[in-house]
C-alpha positions as CSV (number, residue, x, y, z in Angstrom):
1,X,45.5,-218.3,165.1
2,X,45.4,-220.9,163.1
3,X,45.1,-221.7,159.2
4,X,41.2,-222.2,158.5
5,X,39.6,-225.2,159.1
6,X,39.0,-228.1,156.2
7,X,35.7,-226.7,156.5
8,X,36.3,-223.2,156.2
9,X,38.4,-223.6,152.9
10,X,36.3,-225.7,151.4
11,X,32.9,-224.9,151.9
12,X,32.4,-221.7,153.0
13,X,35.6,-219.6,151.8
14,X,34.1,-221.2,148.0
15,X,30.8,-220.3,148.5
16,X,31.5,-216.7,149.9
17,X,34.6,-216.5,146.5
18,X,31.5,-217.4,144.2
19,X,28.5,-215.2,145.6
20,X,31.1,-212.1,145.7
21,X,32.0,-212.6,141.5
22,X,28.5,-213.4,141.2
23,X,26.9,-210.2,142.6
24,X,29.5,-208.3,140.6
25,X,28.0,-210.5,137.4
26,X,24.7,-209.4,137.6
27,X,25.7,-205.1,138.6
28,X,26.0,-204.7,135.3
29,X,23.8,-205.5,131.9
30,X,24.6,-206.7,129.1
31,X,27.4,-204.8,127.1
32,X,29.0,-203.5,129.9
33,X,32.9,-204.6,130.1
34,X,35.1,-203.0,127.7
35,X,34.4,-204.0,123.4
36,X,31.7,-206.6,124.8
37,X,29.7,-205.9,121.1
38,X,33.0,-207.6,119.3
39,X,33.4,-210.1,122.0
40,X,29.7,-211.3,122.1
41,X,29.4,-211.3,118.6
42,X,32.7,-213.8,118.7
43,X,31.2,-215.7,121.1
44,X,28.1,-216.2,119.4
45,X,29.8,-217.1,116.2
46,X,32.3,-219.6,118.5
47,X,30.9,-222.9,117.2
48,X,30.8,-221.3,113.3
49,X,27.5,-220.4,112.0
50,X,24.2,-221.7,113.5
51,X,20.8,-220.4,112.7
52,X,19.4,-218.1,114.4
53,X,22.9,-216.9,116.3
54,X,25.3,-216.8,113.6
55,X,24.7,-216.5,110.0
56,X,26.6,-215.8,107.5
57,X,26.4,-212.2,106.2
58,X,26.3,-210.7,102.4
59,X,29.7,-210.8,102.4
60,X,32.8,-213.5,103.6
61,X,33.4,-211.7,106.6
62,X,30.2,-210.5,107.6
63,X,27.9,-212.2,110.4
64,X,24.6,-212.1,111.6
65,X,24.2,-212.0,115.1
66,X,21.2,-211.4,117.9
67,X,21.2,-207.1,117.7
68,X,21.2,-206.8,121.5
69,X,24.8,-208.5,121.3
70,X,25.8,-205.9,119.3
71,X,24.0,-202.5,119.6
72,X,23.3,-203.0,123.9
73,X,26.3,-201.1,124.8
74,X,25.9,-198.2,121.8
75,X,23.2,-196.1,124.5
76,X,25.5,-196.1,127.7
77,X,29.0,-196.5,126.6
78,X,30.7,-193.4,127.8
79,X,27.9,-191.5,129.4
80,X,27.9,-192.7,133.1
81,X,25.0,-190.6,133.6
82,X,22.6,-192.5,131.3
83,X,21.2,-195.6,132.8
84,X,21.4,-199.2,131.4
85,X,17.4,-198.1,130.6
86,X,18.1,-197.2,126.9
87,X,19.3,-200.9,126.4
88,X,15.5,-202.0,126.3
89,X,14.8,-200.3,123.4
90,X,17.1,-202.8,121.2
91,X,15.0,-204.4,119.3
92,X,15.2,-208.0,118.3
93,X,16.3,-210.0,115.6
94,X,19.7,-210.5,114.1
95,X,22.0,-207.8,112.5
96,X,25.4,-208.3,110.7
97,X,28.6,-206.8,111.7
98,X,32.5,-207.4,110.4
99,X,33.5,-206.8,114.2
100,X,33.7,-210.3,115.7
101,X,36.7,-213.0,115.9
102,X,34.7,-214.9,113.2
103,X,35.5,-212.1,111.1
104,X,39.1,-211.1,111.5
105,X,40.7,-214.1,113.6
106,X,42.4,-211.5,116.0
107,X,41.9,-213.9,119.2
108,X,42.4,-217.8,120.0
109,X,39.3,-219.8,119.2
110,X,39.0,-221.7,122.9
111,X,37.2,-218.7,124.7
112,X,34.8,-218.2,122.4
113,X,34.1,-221.6,121.3
114,X,33.7,-222.9,125.5
115,X,31.1,-219.6,126.1
116,X,29.6,-220.4,122.9
117,X,27.9,-223.5,124.5
118,X,25.8,-221.2,126.4
119,X,24.9,-218.5,123.3
120,X,20.5,-218.4,122.6
121,X,18.7,-216.1,121.4
122,X,17.8,-214.3,124.6
123,X,20.9,-212.6,124.8
124,X,20.2,-211.6,128.4
125,X,20.0,-214.6,130.0
126,X,23.0,-216.2,128.3
127,X,25.3,-213.5,129.1
128,X,24.4,-214.2,132.8
129,X,24.8,-217.5,132.5
130,X,28.0,-217.2,131.5
131,X,29.2,-214.6,133.6
132,X,28.3,-217.1,136.4
133,X,29.9,-220.1,134.4
134,X,33.1,-217.9,134.5
135,X,32.6,-217.1,138.3
136,X,31.9,-221.0,139.0
137,X,34.8,-221.9,137.1
138,X,37.4,-219.2,139.0
139,X,35.8,-220.4,142.1
140,X,36.9,-223.8,141.1
141,X,40.3,-223.3,140.5
142,X,41.4,-221.1,143.1
143,X,39.6,-223.6,145.4
144,X,41.4,-226.8,143.9
145,X,44.5,-225.4,144.1
146,X,44.1,-223.9,147.4
147,X,43.6,-227.2,148.6
148,X,46.3,-229.0,146.3
149,X,49.4,-226.5,147.5
150,X,51.8,-227.1,149.8
151,X,51.0,-224.9,153.2
152,X,53.5,-222.2,152.5
153,X,52.6,-221.4,149.1
154,X,49.1,-220.8,150.1
155,X,49.2,-217.5,151.8
156,X,51.0,-216.1,148.8
157,X,48.8,-217.7,146.4
158,X,45.9,-216.5,148.1
159,X,46.4,-213.3,149.2
160,X,48.1,-212.4,145.8
161,X,44.7,-212.6,144.3
162,X,42.6,-211.3,146.5
163,X,45.0,-207.9,147.0
164,X,45.3,-207.7,143.2
165,X,41.3,-208.2,142.9
166,X,39.6,-205.3,143.3
167,X,37.9,-203.9,141.6
168,X,39.4,-204.3,138.2
169,X,39.4,-208.4,138.7
170,X,36.0,-208.6,140.6
171,X,34.5,-207.1,137.3
172,X,36.3,-208.2,134.3
173,X,36.4,-212.4,135.9
174,X,32.5,-212.5,135.7
175,X,32.4,-211.0,132.5
176,X,32.4,-212.2,129.0
177,X,35.8,-210.5,128.4
178,X,38.8,-213.1,127.5
179,X,40.8,-210.7,130.3
180,X,38.6,-213.0,132.6
181,X,40.2,-216.0,131.7
182,X,43.6,-214.0,131.2
183,X,43.6,-213.2,135.1
184,X,42.4,-216.8,136.1
185,X,45.3,-218.0,134.2
186,X,47.5,-215.5,135.9
187,X,46.4,-216.3,139.5
188,X,46.5,-220.2,138.9
189,X,49.9,-220.8,136.5
190,X,52.5,-219.4,138.8
191,X,51.4,-221.3,141.9
192,X,50.3,-224.4,140.2
193,X,53.5,-224.6,138.4
194,X,55.6,-224.0,141.7
195,X,53.6,-226.7,143.5
196,X,54.5,-228.9,140.9
197,X,58.0,-228.1,141.1
198,X,58.1,-228.9,144.8
199,X,55.1,-231.1,146.0
200,X,56.1,-234.4,147.2
201,X,53.0,-236.3,147.6
202,X,52.4,-237.9,144.3
203,X,48.2,-237.4,143.8
204,X,48.7,-233.6,144.5
205,X,51.6,-233.2,142.3
206,X,49.8,-235.1,139.5
207,X,46.4,-232.8,140.0
208,X,48.9,-229.3,140.2
209,X,50.4,-230.7,136.6
210,X,46.8,-230.9,135.8
211,X,45.6,-227.6,137.0
212,X,48.8,-225.6,135.8
213,X,47.7,-227.5,131.8
214,X,44.4,-226.1,132.3
215,X,44.9,-222.9,133.1
216,X,47.9,-222.5,130.5
217,X,45.0,-223.6,128.1
218,X,42.5,-221.2,129.6
219,X,44.8,-218.5,129.1
220,X,46.3,-218.7,126.1
221,X,43.2,-219.7,124.7
222,X,41.7,-216.4,125.3
223,X,44.2,-214.3,124.8
224,X,47.4,-214.0,123.0
225,X,48.9,-211.8,125.3
226,X,48.3,-214.5,128.0
227,X,49.9,-216.7,126.4
228,X,53.4,-214.0,127.2
229,X,51.9,-213.9,130.8
230,X,51.7,-217.9,131.1
231,X,55.6,-218.4,130.0
232,X,56.5,-216.0,132.0
233,X,54.7,-217.1,134.8
234,X,56.4,-220.2,134.6
235,X,59.3,-219.3,134.2
236,X,59.4,-217.2,137.2
237,X,58.1,-220.4,139.5
238,X,61.2,-222.5,137.9
239,X,63.4,-219.7,139.0
240,X,61.7,-219.5,142.4
241,X,61.4,-223.4,142.5
242,X,64.9,-223.7,141.9
243,X,67.4,-226.8,142.9
244,X,70.4,-228.8,141.5
245,X,68.7,-232.0,141.3
246,X,67.8,-234.6,139.1
247,X,63.7,-234.3,140.1
248,X,64.1,-230.8,139.6
249,X,65.2,-231.0,135.5
250,X,62.5,-233.8,134.7
251,X,59.8,-232.0,136.0
252,X,60.9,-228.9,134.1
253,X,59.3,-231.3,131.2
254,X,55.7,-230.2,132.0
255,X,56.6,-226.4,131.9
256,X,58.6,-226.7,128.8
257,X,56.0,-228.2,126.9
258,X,53.2,-225.7,128.4
259,X,55.6,-223.1,127.1
260,X,55.5,-224.9,123.9
261,X,51.7,-225.0,123.8
262,X,51.6,-221.1,124.7
263,X,53.9,-220.2,122.0
264,X,51.8,-222.2,119.2
265,X,48.3,-220.9,120.9
266,X,49.8,-217.5,120.3
267,X,51.1,-217.9,116.9
268,X,47.7,-219.7,115.8
269,X,45.9,-216.1,116.9
270,X,45.7,-213.1,114.6
271,X,46.1,-211.1,117.7
272,X,49.8,-211.8,118.3
273,X,50.1,-209.0,120.9
274,X,47.7,-206.3,122.6
275,X,49.0,-203.7,120.0
276,X,49.6,-203.2,116.5
277,X,53.4,-203.7,115.7
278,X,53.3,-201.1,113.4
279,X,55.4,-198.2,115.0
280,X,58.9,-198.4,115.5
281,X,61.5,-197.9,112.9
282,X,58.9,-196.5,110.6
283,X,60.2,-192.9,109.9
284,X,59.9,-191.1,113.4
285,X,62.9,-189.4,114.7
286,X,64.8,-191.2,117.1
287,X,65.1,-188.0,119.3
288,X,61.0,-188.0,119.2
289,X,60.7,-192.1,120.0
290,X,63.2,-191.4,123.1
291,X,61.2,-188.3,124.1
292,X,57.8,-190.3,124.1
293,X,59.3,-193.2,125.8
294,X,60.5,-190.9,128.9
295,X,57.2,-189.2,128.9
296,X,55.6,-192.7,128.9
297,X,57.9,-194.2,131.5
298,X,56.3,-191.0,134.2
299,X,53.0,-191.6,133.5
300,X,53.6,-195.8,133.4
301,X,52.6,-196.1,137.5
302,X,49.4,-194.6,136.2
303,X,48.1,-197.8,134.4
304,X,49.4,-200.3,137.2
305,X,47.3,-198.6,139.6
306,X,44.5,-198.7,137.0
307,X,44.1,-202.3,137.9
308,X,43.2,-201.2,141.6
309,X,41.0,-198.5,141.0
310,X,42.7,-195.7,139.2
311,X,40.8,-196.0,136.1
312,X,37.6,-196.6,135.3
313,X,35.5,-199.7,134.9
314,X,33.3,-200.9,131.9
315,X,34.1,-198.8,129.0
316,X,36.4,-196.7,131.3
317,X,33.3,-194.7,132.6
318,X,32.7,-195.9,135.8
319,X,35.2,-193.9,137.9
320,X,36.4,-194.9,140.9
321,X,36.4,-192.6,144.4
322,X,39.9,-192.0,146.0
323,X,38.7,-194.5,148.7
324,X,38.8,-197.4,146.8
325,X,41.9,-196.8,144.4
326,X,44.2,-195.0,147.7
327,X,43.1,-198.5,149.8
328,X,43.9,-200.9,147.5
329,X,47.0,-199.0,146.3
330,X,48.1,-199.1,150.2
331,X,47.1,-202.6,150.6
332,X,49.2,-203.9,147.6
333,X,52.2,-201.7,148.5
334,X,52.5,-202.5,151.9
335,X,52.6,-206.5,151.0
336,X,54.8,-206.6,148.7
337,X,57.3,-204.8,150.7
338,X,56.7,-206.8,153.9
339,X,57.1,-209.9,151.5
340,X,60.0,-208.8,150.4
341,X,61.6,-207.9,154.1
342,X,61.9,-211.7,154.0
343,X,63.4,-213.1,150.7
344,X,66.3,-215.4,149.4
345,X,68.7,-214.3,146.1
346,X,65.9,-216.8,143.8
347,X,62.9,-215.2,145.4
348,X,64.3,-211.5,144.7
349,X,65.4,-212.8,141.2
350,X,62.2,-214.0,140.3
351,X,60.4,-210.8,141.1
352,X,62.9,-208.7,139.5
353,X,62.1,-210.7,136.3
354,X,58.3,-209.9,137.0
355,X,58.7,-206.8,137.8
356,X,60.8,-206.2,134.9
357,X,58.1,-207.5,133.0
358,X,55.6,-205.2,134.1
359,X,57.9,-202.4,132.7
360,X,59.1,-203.9,129.4
361,X,55.4,-205.4,128.2
362,X,53.5,-201.8,128.9
363,X,57.0,-199.6,127.4
364,X,57.4,-201.2,124.6
365,X,53.3,-201.7,123.1
366,X,53.1,-197.6,124.2
367,X,56.4,-197.2,122.1
368,X,55.6,-198.9,119.3
369,X,52.0,-197.7,118.6
370,X,53.5,-194.2,119.3
371,X,51.3,-193.7,122.0
372,X,50.9,-191.9,125.5
373,X,49.8,-194.0,128.8
374,X,45.6,-193.8,128.5
375,X,45.6,-194.1,124.7
376,X,45.5,-197.4,123.7
377,X,47.1,-200.0,126.6
378,X,44.3,-200.9,129.4
379,X,45.3,-201.8,132.9
380,X,43.6,-204.8,132.3
381,X,46.2,-206.0,129.6
382,X,48.9,-206.1,132.5
383,X,47.2,-207.0,135.9
384,X,47.9,-210.8,135.1
385,X,51.7,-209.5,135.9
386,X,50.6,-208.0,138.9
387,X,48.9,-210.4,140.5
388,X,52.2,-212.9,139.5
389,X,54.4,-210.3,141.0
390,X,52.7,-209.5,144.3
391,X,51.7,-213.3,144.8
392,X,55.6,-214.2,144.5
393,X,56.4,-211.1,146.8
394,X,54.7,-212.8,149.3
395,X,55.9,-215.9,148.9
396,X,57.9,-217.7,151.9
397,X,61.5,-218.3,151.9
398,X,62.7,-218.9,155.9
399,X,60.1,-220.4,158.5
400,X,59.1,-219.4,162.1
401,X,58.0,-216.5,159.8
402,X,54.7,-214.4,159.9
403,X,53.7,-212.1,157.0
404,X,51.9,-209.7,159.1
405,X,50.7,-209.0,163.0
406,X,47.1,-209.6,163.6
407,X,46.4,-205.4,163.7
408,X,48.3,-205.3,160.6
409,X,46.0,-208.3,158.9
410,X,42.5,-206.6,160.1
411,X,43.5,-203.4,158.6
412,X,43.9,-204.8,155.4
413,X,40.6,-207.1,155.5
414,X,38.7,-203.8,156.7
415,X,40.1,-201.9,154.2
416,X,39.5,-204.1,151.1
417,X,36.5,-204.8,152.6
418,X,35.4,-201.1,152.3
419,X,37.2,-200.7,148.5
420,X,35.2,-203.7,147.2
421,X,32.0,-202.7,148.9
422,X,32.5,-198.9,147.8
423,X,33.1,-200.0,144.2
424,X,30.2,-202.5,143.5
425,X,28.0,-200.2,144.9
426,X,29.3,-197.8,142.2
427,X,29.0,-200.2,140.1
428,X,25.9,-200.5,140.5
429,X,24.7,-197.2,140.5
430,X,25.9,-196.0,137.1
431,X,23.9,-198.7,135.3
432,X,20.5,-198.9,137.8
433,X,19.8,-194.8,137.4
434,X,23.1,-193.2,136.4
435,X,25.5,-191.5,137.7
436,X,23.4,-188.3,138.0
437,X,21.6,-190.2,140.7
438,X,22.4,-190.2,144.4
439,X,21.9,-191.9,147.4
440,X,23.0,-195.3,149.7
441,X,19.5,-196.8,148.7
442,X,19.9,-198.3,145.1
443,X,16.0,-199.7,145.0
444,X,14.8,-196.0,144.7
445,X,14.2,-194.3,141.3
446,X,15.7,-198.0,139.8
447,X,15.3,-197.2,135.7
448,X,17.2,-200.8,135.0
449,X,17.4,-204.1,136.3
450,X,17.5,-207.5,135.7
451,X,14.3,-209.6,136.0
452,X,14.7,-210.9,139.3
453,X,12.5,-211.6,142.8
454,X,15.4,-209.4,144.4
455,X,16.7,-205.8,143.8
456,X,19.7,-204.5,143.5
457,X,19.9,-203.1,146.8
458,X,20.8,-206.9,148.1
459,X,23.3,-207.7,145.3
460,X,25.2,-205.3,146.6
461,X,24.9,-206.4,150.2
462,X,25.4,-210.0,149.9
463,X,28.3,-209.3,147.5
464,X,29.5,-206.8,149.9
465,X,29.2,-209.6,153.0
466,X,30.3,-212.2,151.1
467,X,33.6,-210.6,149.9
468,X,34.5,-209.2,153.6
469,X,33.3,-212.9,154.7
470,X,36.3,-214.4,152.2
471,X,39.2,-212.0,153.5
472,X,37.8,-212.6,157.2
473,X,38.4,-216.8,156.0
474,X,41.4,-216.2,154.6
475,X,43.1,-214.1,156.9
476,X,44.7,-216.5,159.1
477,X,47.0,-217.6,156.4
478,X,48.9,-214.1,156.8
479,X,49.5,-214.0,160.4
480,X,50.3,-217.9,161.3
481,X,53.7,-218.4,161.6
482,X,54.9,-221.5,159.2
483,X,56.7,-224.3,161.0
484,X,60.4,-225.6,159.7
485,X,59.4,-228.9,158.2
486,X,56.4,-227.7,156.4
487,X,58.9,-224.5,155.7
488,X,60.9,-227.0,153.2
489,X,57.8,-227.7,151.1
490,X,57.9,-224.5,148.9
491,X,61.7,-223.7,149.4
492,X,64.1,-223.8,146.5
493,X,65.9,-227.1,147.5
494,X,62.7,-228.9,148.1
495,X,63.1,-230.8,145.1
496,X,65.7,-232.5,147.1
497,X,63.2,-233.9,148.8
498,X,61.8,-236.2,146.2
499,X,65.4,-236.7,144.5
500,X,66.1,-240.3,143.2
């Protein structure tokens, strides 16, 4: 089996990725992603006061935005048996709210400012446009990076993203939630930085640096915690790509500059972190703090596999069956174990650092806020860490090796395809009719759907086939051995090739 042809990588795979994401983008109504009332109000006010879109309220922290942006989710959130048909009862006009970034400044302004370019009085069409734009942006970033990366990094980059995408990534990326851009940054930044540190071709080297910078701005400009994850990803890439050369030291200037930029964006946002730093040292007996930490440590894996479907989607009310999360957990676990079978000291150091972050960051937040797993921290907050972990684990450090056999690759393709198809069908069912209706045909007894010339079954079929096609097109990356020549491209010693 050979690497996918240029046609497959440049045309078929990107089209399949976009169709798969677009299908998820229209699988749920306005207000379906977590805290959408806050994020949509923030988007409509992303460029300040604008007539008919974001108007100043009676008080300084009150802003009037289209009612559907605030009220759409109230009738169906937390009740999966209720379809999205109730959103049609939301009246037009503006409504005042304090739940927006314009009022409290918790988040960076970049995400909301860009998305506000698509805001119109028609909330439904605006939200669909925003979701499709993010799907296109994700497709463009990943396609460009896949073409630019050295051959030996490409399998880890592609499959680190694919293996961790179902179901949360497929849902959250094409949404109006800033976590979608945090995922985009996580997928892109570690690989672009590693490519920047090891690429010898000057044109690709410059392009990789530009993509790293754009990914850093996208992530840190969307969420405060994404800035922290970006610094972690660049640090891990610098460890794995370490070389005792002058070229390597000079190339570190870009990650260093992006780290400073991330710090600035982090502190200019009121969010600062995903939690309110008020728990530790506020009079709680030390014994209780230790007991809480021990309990959370035992429960912590539930948070990790929440990314893979153990937790619900949307407002955490769209539960996934075992066939989804058992399959995705098995795939991710297998890829990590197989990837670590062939590792050198630097790769293990980088993976160890990211795995430590996967423990320490949520543990600090949970202990600081004095809550248990499931009470505050959500899987989408830590998904970027898991993406980087799987990508680094799959990184090849030896020539003449292939990651999987053809049979193993086929099992992973089938497993992820089935998991995605089931997850997409359940997500559609939850909003089209509510979960109190059963059956394969989503076009029967439809209660809610967009004003489109095709029904939800067509969306499910297109999204399922497109994602399966994407996996098939990229599967040769897992089973093709890397020659000794291309192995040097991503080696920690590769920078020696370009040292002056």
